[in-house]
N, C-alpha and C positions, 0 to 999 in steps of 0.2 A: 387483500395481503395476497403475493404471488405464490402459488404453490408449484412443487414440481416432485416428480417421483424420482427415489434414489434407492438403488438396488445395491444390496450388500455384496453382490456377485460382480465383480469388477470387468464385466465385459457388455459390449453393446454401445449404442450410440450415448453421448454424454448430453445430459439434460443441460437446459440453459435458463437461467434466471437472469434479471436486470435490476442495475441501478443507475444513479446519476452520480456524477464525479462529486466527491465530498460529502456523500450520502451519509447521514450517522443515525443508527437506530431504525433503519430500514428493516422491516420484518420480512422474512421469507420462509415460508413452511416447506420443509423437506420430509415427504410420505416416505415411510422406510418400506423398504421390501426385501424378503429373501428368496430370489427367485420370482415367482409369480403369487407366493403369499406374503401378506401384510407382517411387518416384523414388529413384535411387542416389545416394549423396553422393560428391564427387570431392576430390581432394586440394586443389584451387582455391577451395573454399567455406568461408565462415565465416557464422556465425548468430549472431543477436541475437533473444532473447525480449523483446517488448515489451507492458506490461500498464499499462491505464488502469484504476483503481480506482474504486469506485462514487462516491467523493467527488473525482474528478476528478484527483486527483493520478498522477502516471505513475512507473513502475518499468521500468528495462531492464537485462537480464543477459545478457554473453556465454554462449554454450552450444556446447559441444565436440561435432562430429560425427565419426563414425568412417567412413574411406573404405570403400566399397561397402555399407555398412548402407543400407537404407531406412527407417531410423527415427531419430528424435533423443529422448534421454531429457533432461527439463527435471526440476527442484529446484525447490520453493516455498522462497521466503525470508520471514522474520518481516514485511519491509515488504510483500511481496507479498499477503499474507492478514492484513494488520493490519485492514481495513476488511471486515466482513461484507456479502454481497450478490454480484451478478454483476461479475466483473471482465471488461473486453473485452480480448483478446488476440491477438496474430498474431507469426507467426515471420518474421522479415526474412532473406533469404539475399542474401549478395554473393559473386560468382564473378569472382575476378582473372582469370579465363580472357579474358571478355569484357568486364569491367569492369560487367557487370549488378547492379543491384539491385532486387529484387522482394520483395513481402510475399504471404503465403499467404492463403488464407481466414480471416476472424476466427474465432476460438473463445472460447468463454465458461469462465472459470475461476469455478465456483459455490463462493462461500465461506459455509459455515453459521456462525452465530453461536455464538460461546463460550458454554456456559450459565452460567458463573460471572460474565461481565463485567456489571458494574453491576448485580449482583443483591442481594436484602434477605435474607440466609439467617435462618433461626432458629437462635439461640445453643443452644437446647434438643436440636437436631438435629445440628448441626456446631458443638461447643463449642470446638473450636480453629481456627476456620475463619481467623482472621486469621493464626496461626502456620503454617498451611498455606500461605496464599498468599506470605506473607513469604519462606517456604524453597523452595516449589516454583514458584512462581509469579512470582517477583520480576521478573524481566526484562520481563513482560507487564503489570505494573500500570502504570495511569495515571491522571492526574490531570485534571480538565476545569475551566476556567475562561471565564468568558463576559462578554460585554461588548455594547454597543449602538453601531452606527454610525450617528448620527443624518443625517438627511437633509440633504445640501449638505457635511456633512464629508468629509475627505479622509484623516483620521489617526484611529486609535482605539488607546489603550493599556489593555493587559490583564495584570494582575498573576497570577503563579501563586500557588497557595498555598504559605504558608512551610511548607518541608520542608527538613530538613537535606540531604537527597540531592541536591537540586536544586541545579544550577550549570550557567551559561549553556553552558559550554564541554563539556560531557557529555552533556547531556540530547539525547532525540529527542522531536520534536512535529509534530502534523497540526494544520490548522485547518479548520473547518467554516463556512459561512453559510447562513442560511435561505432565501436566495434563489438561484435557480438561474442558474449563469453568472456571479454577483459574487464576484471571488477577489481577493486582496491583489497588488498590483503589486510590493511589496517589504515584507520583515519584518527586523526588527533586534531581536536578543534581548542583554540586557544584565543583569548581575547588581547588584542594587539593595539598601540596606538601610532599611527604614522603621521607626521607632519601636523599632528593636534587633533587629528581625527580619529575616532575609535572605529576599529574594524574587527571582524572574526576571521581569523585565520585558519584555513583546512590544509592539513599537511596529509597527502594521500600515498600511500605506498602501494607499489604495482611490482609485480613481476617485469623483467625487462622484455620489451616488445619488439620486433622486428621493423615496424615503421610506427610513424607518428599515430597518437592516439587523441581525438579531442574529448573533454571532460567537462562535464556540466555539473555544479553544486546547485541545488534549488533549496532556498533557506525560507522556512516558515516561522515568524516571530510570533512566539506564544504570547498572546495577551492575557 
């Protein structure tokens, strides 16, 4: 288990811990300090792990602390590690004894890229790659669809690829734009039929932009 030192005083160099893309339940220990002193957990404290991924989407998770321990063990989730790169994290601590809420020093969860994602394998080297992925990596497969929000427009429709496992009520998805800070203000997801094929339609609402913005929707079919 990897361990880092995490200070309640939000000052200094950010600690770094590590995971692989799509890691689920990887344990990392956060050793808590208040300045130079180890910080013991009390019965009145509650904890929340807060994670901002490289695509600016956020994930939060309640974390359990054991009274008198000076550390917290966190576990990654698939959503925390869905995007490779540096995730900005902090541990929020609430204490009902004095109604305080504080955040620790930020730390980095460095997620390395899945070596198989978007790869172009040689069939002579991995002849049954498609079967392996379907059997072993099915929950982590995703499908990308793209569109262009034209300058001045406030709405964009993107259709997923036709896929029998796609259903608006069960899929998970992420979105990306090629312009930093430009994100949709609303997204609706509906099932549609076009020419006899079933699709999932994403309608994304944005503030009007001065220039075209490329938008990608990444769909994870839940199995």
